[in-house]
C-alpha positions as CSV (number, residue, x, y, z in Angstrom):
1,M,59.0,19.4,14.6
2,R,61.2,21.9,15.8
3,L,64.1,22.1,13.3
4,L,60.1,22.2,10.9
5,C,59.2,24.8,12.5
6,A,62.5,26.8,12.3
7,L,62.8,26.2,8.9
8,G,59.3,27.5,8.3
9,L,60.2,30.8,10.3
10,F,63.3,31.1,8.0
11,L,61.4,31.2,5.0
12,A,58.9,33.3,6.3
13,L,61.3,35.9,7.4
14,L,63.9,36.5,4.8
15,H,60.6,37.1,2.1
16,V,58.9,39.5,4.3
17,T,62.7,41.1,4.8
18,S,63.5,41.2,1.0
19,C,62.6,43.5,-1.9
20,L,60.6,41.5,-4.4
21,R,62.8,40.4,-6.9
22,I,62.2,39.9,-10.8
23,G,64.3,38.1,-13.1
24,A,64.1,37.7,-16.7
25,F,66.4,34.4,-18.5
26,N,66.4,33.1,-22.0
27,I,67.6,29.3,-21.0
28,Q,69.1,28.8,-24.8
29,Q,67.3,25.5,-25.6
30,F,65.5,24.8,-22.3
31,G,64.1,21.6,-23.8
32,D,63.9,17.6,-22.9
33,K,67.8,17.4,-23.1
34,K,68.8,19.9,-21.3
35,S,66.4,19.8,-18.5
36,R,67.7,15.9,-18.3
37,N,71.2,17.3,-17.1
38,K,71.6,17.3,-13.5
39,D,74.8,19.6,-12.9
40,V,73.0,22.7,-15.3
41,M,69.2,21.7,-14.1
42,D,70.9,22.5,-10.2
43,T,72.6,26.0,-11.6
44,I,69.0,26.2,-12.8
45,K,67.9,26.1,-9.3
46,E,70.1,28.2,-7.9
47,I,69.6,30.8,-10.4
48,V,65.3,30.6,-9.8
49,L,65.5,30.9,-6.1
50,R,66.5,34.2,-6.5
51,Y,63.4,35.6,-7.7
52,D,60.1,35.8,-6.5
53,I,59.0,36.2,-10.1
54,I,61.4,34.7,-12.9
55,L,60.5,34.8,-16.8
56,I,62.2,31.9,-18.6
57,Q,62.0,32.0,-22.4
58,E,63.2,29.2,-25.2
59,V,61.3,27.1,-23.3
60,L,61.0,24.3,-25.4
61,D,58.2,21.8,-23.8
62,P,55.6,20.7,-25.8
63,D,54.1,18.1,-23.3
64,G,54.9,19.8,-20.0
65,K,57.5,17.6,-18.8
66,V,60.3,20.4,-18.8
67,T,58.2,22.6,-17.1
68,K,57.4,19.6,-14.3
69,R,61.1,18.8,-13.7
70,L,62.3,22.2,-13.3
71,M,59.0,22.5,-11.1
72,D,59.8,19.5,-9.1
73,L,63.4,20.6,-8.7
74,V,62.8,24.6,-7.5
75,N,60.5,22.9,-5.3
76,N,62.6,20.7,-3.5
77,V,64.1,22.8,-0.7
78,C,66.7,21.8,2.0
79,V,68.1,23.9,4.5
80,S,71.1,22.5,6.4
81,V,70.5,23.4,10.3
82,S,73.6,22.2,12.4
83,V,73.9,18.5,11.9
84,F,70.7,18.1,10.0
85,T,69.2,18.6,7.2
86,V,65.8,20.0,7.2
87,C,63.5,19.4,4.0
88,L,59.9,21.3,3.0
89,P,57.3,18.8,3.4
90,S,55.5,17.6,0.7
91,G,52.6,19.6,-0.5
92,S,54.3,22.8,0.9
93,P,55.8,24.3,-2.9
94,Q,57.5,27.4,-2.9
95,F,56.8,28.5,-6.4
96,A,53.7,28.1,-8.7
97,Y,54.1,29.0,-12.5
98,I,52.1,30.1,-15.4
99,S,53.3,29.6,-18.6
100,S,51.7,30.4,-22.5
101,E,50.9,27.5,-25.3
102,P,54.0,26.7,-27.7
103,L,54.5,29.4,-29.8
104,G,56.3,30.3,-33.0
105,P,56.1,29.4,-36.5
106,G,56.4,26.0,-38.3
107,S,57.4,23.0,-35.8
108,Y,60.0,25.5,-33.8
109,K,57.5,26.5,-31.1
110,E,58.9,28.0,-27.6
111,R,57.3,29.0,-24.3
112,Y,57.1,32.0,-22.2
113,L,57.0,30.7,-18.7
114,F,56.3,32.6,-15.8
115,L,57.6,31.1,-12.3
116,Y,56.5,33.1,-8.8
117,R,57.1,32.3,-5.4
118,V,53.3,31.9,-3.8
119,Q,54.3,33.6,-1.0
120,T,54.9,36.9,-2.0
121,V,53.0,36.9,-5.1
122,S,49.6,35.7,-7.2
123,V,48.4,35.8,-10.4
124,K,45.5,38.1,-10.9
125,G,44.9,37.3,-14.9
126,S,46.5,36.9,-18.5
127,F,46.0,37.1,-21.7
128,Q,48.3,35.8,-25.1
129,Y,48.5,39.0,-27.5
130,F,47.3,38.1,-30.8
131,P,48.5,40.9,-33.0
132,Y,46.9,42.0,-36.3
133,R,48.9,40.6,-39.5
134,Y,49.8,41.8,-42.6
135,F,49.2,41.1,-45.8
136,F,50.9,41.6,-49.0
137,K,51.2,40.4,-52.9
138,L,54.5,39.1,-54.0
139,A,55.5,40.7,-57.0
140,H,54.9,39.0,-60.6
141,S,52.1,36.7,-58.6
142,Q,48.6,36.7,-57.5
143,R,49.0,35.1,-53.9
144,W,48.6,36.7,-51.1
145,S,51.2,36.4,-48.3
146,E,51.4,37.5,-44.7
147,I,53.9,38.8,-42.5
148,Q,53.7,38.1,-38.1
149,V,54.2,40.9,-36.1
150,F,55.5,38.4,-33.7
151,E,57.8,35.5,-34.2
152,R,56.5,34.9,-30.2
153,P,53.5,37.2,-29.4
154,P,53.7,38.0,-25.5
155,F,51.8,36.1,-22.9
156,V,50.5,38.9,-20.8
157,V,50.4,38.4,-17.5
158,K,49.3,40.2,-14.5
159,F,50.6,39.9,-10.7
160,S,49.6,40.9,-7.3
161,S,52.0,41.2,-4.1
162,T,51.3,42.6,-0.6
163,Q,54.2,43.1,0.5
164,T,55.2,45.6,-2.6
165,D,54.3,49.6,-2.9
166,V,53.1,48.6,-6.9
167,E,50.7,45.9,-5.6
168,E,49.2,45.1,-8.9
169,F,51.5,44.9,-12.3
170,V,51.8,43.9,-15.5
171,L,54.6,42.0,-16.9
172,I,54.7,41.2,-20.8
173,P,57.6,39.0,-21.9
174,I,59.1,39.0,-25.2
175,H,61.6,37.1,-27.1
176,T,61.9,38.8,-30.5
177,S,63.4,36.9,-33.8
178,P,67.6,38.0,-34.2
179,R,66.4,39.5,-37.8
180,T,68.2,42.5,-39.3
181,A,66.1,44.8,-41.4
182,A,67.8,43.0,-44.9
183,E,67.2,39.3,-44.0
184,A,63.8,40.3,-42.9
185,A,63.0,41.9,-46.4
186,R,64.3,39.0,-48.3
187,Q,62.2,36.2,-45.8
188,Y,58.7,38.5,-46.3
189,K,59.3,38.6,-42.1
190,K,59.3,41.2,-39.4
191,S,63.1,42.1,-38.2
192,T,64.2,42.4,-34.7
193,V,63.3,46.4,-35.1
194,G,59.6,45.9,-36.0
195,E,58.9,43.4,-33.4
196,L,60.7,45.8,-31.0
197,Q,58.2,49.0,-32.6
198,S,55.3,46.8,-32.0
199,L,55.4,46.4,-28.0
200,V,53.7,49.9,-28.0
201,N,50.5,48.4,-29.3
202,V,51.2,45.5,-26.4
203,V,51.2,48.0,-23.6
204,N,48.0,49.9,-24.9
205,E,46.1,46.7,-25.3
206,A,47.2,45.9,-21.4
207,K,46.2,49.2,-19.9
208,S,43.1,49.1,-22.0
209,L,42.2,45.8,-20.5
210,W,42.8,46.1,-16.4
211,H,43.0,50.0,-16.3
212,N,46.6,49.5,-15.1
213,N,49.8,51.5,-15.9
214,N,51.8,49.0,-13.7
215,I,53.8,47.3,-16.5
216,M,57.2,46.0,-17.1
217,V,58.1,44.5,-20.4
218,L,61.2,42.5,-20.1
219,G,63.4,39.8,-21.8
220,D,65.3,39.1,-25.0
221,F,64.6,42.2,-26.8
222,N,68.0,41.1,-29.1
223,A,68.7,44.7,-28.5
224,A,72.2,45.2,-29.8
225,G,74.8,44.2,-32.5
226,T,73.6,44.2,-36.9
227,Y,69.9,43.5,-35.5
228,V,69.1,46.7,-33.4
229,R,71.9,49.6,-34.1
230,R,71.9,52.6,-32.1
231,D,70.2,54.5,-34.7
232,D,67.4,52.4,-34.9
233,F,66.0,53.5,-30.8
234,R,64.7,56.7,-32.5
235,N,62.5,54.3,-34.1
236,I,61.3,52.3,-31.1
237,P,58.5,53.9,-29.8
238,L,59.3,52.3,-26.1
239,F,62.7,54.2,-26.4
240,T,61.6,57.4,-28.1
241,D,58.4,58.3,-25.4
242,N,59.3,59.4,-22.6
243,N,56.5,57.4,-20.6
244,F,59.1,54.1,-21.0
245,H,62.5,54.4,-18.8
246,W,64.9,51.9,-20.3
247,L,66.6,50.0,-17.0
248,I,69.6,47.9,-18.5
249,D,72.0,50.4,-20.0
250,H,72.9,49.9,-24.0
251,D,76.7,48.9,-22.9
252,V,75.9,46.4,-20.3
253,Q,77.0,42.6,-21.8
254,T,74.2,40.2,-21.0
255,A,75.2,37.4,-22.9
256,V,77.7,34.7,-21.8
257,S,80.5,35.5,-24.7
258,G,81.2,38.4,-27.0
259,S,81.5,42.5,-26.0
260,Q,79.8,44.7,-24.0
261,K,75.9,44.5,-25.3
262,A,72.2,44.3,-24.0
263,Y,70.4,42.2,-25.7
264,D,68.2,41.5,-22.8
265,R,66.2,44.1,-21.4
266,I,63.6,45.4,-19.2
267,V,62.0,48.3,-19.7
268,V,59.0,50.3,-17.1
269,T,56.7,52.6,-17.4
270,T,56.8,55.8,-15.3
271,E,54.6,54.9,-13.1
272,M,56.3,50.9,-12.8
273,N,59.4,52.9,-12.0
274,N,58.1,54.6,-9.3
275,G,57.7,51.3,-7.3
276,V,61.6,49.8,-8.6
277,V,64.4,50.1,-6.3
278,P,66.6,52.8,-7.6
279,C,69.6,51.8,-9.1
280,S,68.6,47.8,-8.8
281,A,68.3,46.6,-12.4
282,D,71.5,44.5,-13.0
283,V,72.9,41.5,-15.0
284,F,72.9,38.3,-12.2
285,N,76.7,36.7,-14.0
286,F,75.8,33.4,-12.5
287,K,78.9,32.0,-14.0
288,N,81.4,34.5,-11.7
289,K,78.8,34.0,-9.0
290,Y,78.9,30.3,-9.0
291,G,82.7,29.5,-9.9
292,L,81.5,28.0,-13.8
293,T,83.8,27.2,-16.5
294,P,83.2,28.9,-20.0
295,V,82.3,25.3,-20.7
296,Q,79.9,24.5,-17.8
297,T,78.2,28.1,-18.4
298,R,78.1,27.9,-21.7
299,A,76.3,24.5,-20.8
300,V,72.9,26.5,-19.3
301,S,72.6,29.1,-21.6
302,D,74.3,31.6,-23.7
303,H,72.5,34.8,-21.9
304,F,72.9,35.8,-18.5
305,P,69.5,36.8,-16.7
306,V,68.8,40.5,-16.0
307,E,66.4,41.6,-12.8
308,V,65.7,44.5,-11.1
309,E,63.4,44.6,-7.5
310,L,60.3,46.4,-6.5
311,R,60.1,48.2,-3.3
312,N,58.6,47.5,-0.1
313,K,55.6,49.3,1.2
314,G,56.4,52.4,3.1
315,T,60.1,53.2,1.6
316,T,61.2,55.9,-0.1
317,T,63.0,56.1,-3.4
318,Q,65.5,58.6,-1.7
319,T,69.1,57.7,-3.3
320,P,71.4,56.5,0.2
321,T,74.8,58.3,0.2
322,T,77.4,57.0,0.6
323,Q,78.2,58.4,4.5
324,T,75.0,56.3,5.4
325,P,76.6,54.7,8.9
326,R,76.0,51.2,9.3
327,R,73.0,50.5,11.3
328,K,72.5,48.3,14.3
329,Q,71.0,44.4,12.7
330,T,66.9,43.5,13.4
331,Y,66.6,40.8,15.8
332,Q,65.3,39.0,12.8
333,E,68.5,39.5,10.8
334,R,70.5,38.2,13.5
335,F,67.9,35.1,13.7
336,L,68.9,34.3,10.2
337,Y,72.7,34.8,10.5
338,I,72.5,32.2,13.3
339,L,70.5,29.7,11.5
340,Y,72.0,30.3,7.4
341,G,74.8,32.5,7.7
342,L,76.0,36.0,6.1
343,N,73.8,34.9,3.0
344,A,70.3,35.1,3.9
345,V,70.8,38.0,5.6
346,R,72.4,40.6,2.7
347,G,69.4,40.8,0.9
348,A,67.7,42.2,4.2
349,N,70.0,44.4,3.9
350,R,70.6,45.4,0.5
351,C,66.4,46.3,1.0
352,Q,66.4,48.1,4.5
353,Q,68.9,50.7,2.8
354,W,66.3,52.2,1.4
355,Q,63.8,52.5,4.7
356,R,65.0,55.8,5.8
């Protein structure tokens, strides 16, 4: 009983002292085969446990079995205390989820899947965006055809947290189709740039529905390489409008292999940006973190997650100077250090530096 109480106290303290972290991870073809690979799933579990909210893309899960395997895994949490291993009791989940229906053309369909910690976050609402469709006549034909605005229309979710400065906020996921303008013209489909141009309409609909300007757009934008060239950004409203802030730079590498190109992005409104921990947006390189080989890394995905943190209540946006003296550990942090080691308190140290 004492061990269970210690575990409960550990979990409670850890999430009270850490900033709320949001991630977006395109897990390449995350379907039945991958979800049965123990080594891959163990790595995915470690990645998920970093976050309070994580958006997972490319979920190939028509019957929900892949999601169930993942949820069973991330909610089976054990901590080693001395010679004992203590696990959360059955019926005490860490994570819940909300997902879209399978989306996409033809037989290939993906879900947008959000996992979130029930201790720190709750869902307040959601809607599936249904865009207008463009109809046109092919040359020398009387047949009308249509162009979908999005290959996988965003599944928009409003979250709430009593921990953060921004109490309610909206997440808009997007996984665009990697398609150049020339390819789009040949296939009579929207290009990647065309999808990104239309995202502002999703933002406006979310604002209109919920009267909330705390909005984050995140996911695999495919906003690099031949799909979106530097000159293309001047035609994307989310980029040209000063009310939006791109937190992942152009020259950051979000793909597992290749050059410094940022396919995955996080974009926030000005109101949402006021609640973001400065300089917290980053790419999580799980290959280096977990010491994986290139083959092991690609078995998990061809993308790295992108992430950002939200400020806790009562924190300021002042950026700390390099001369800030080292502060004393709190009693909570000392307890975490003894129980779980240094790694458990790094999140608290990272977040506390903004609390001046």
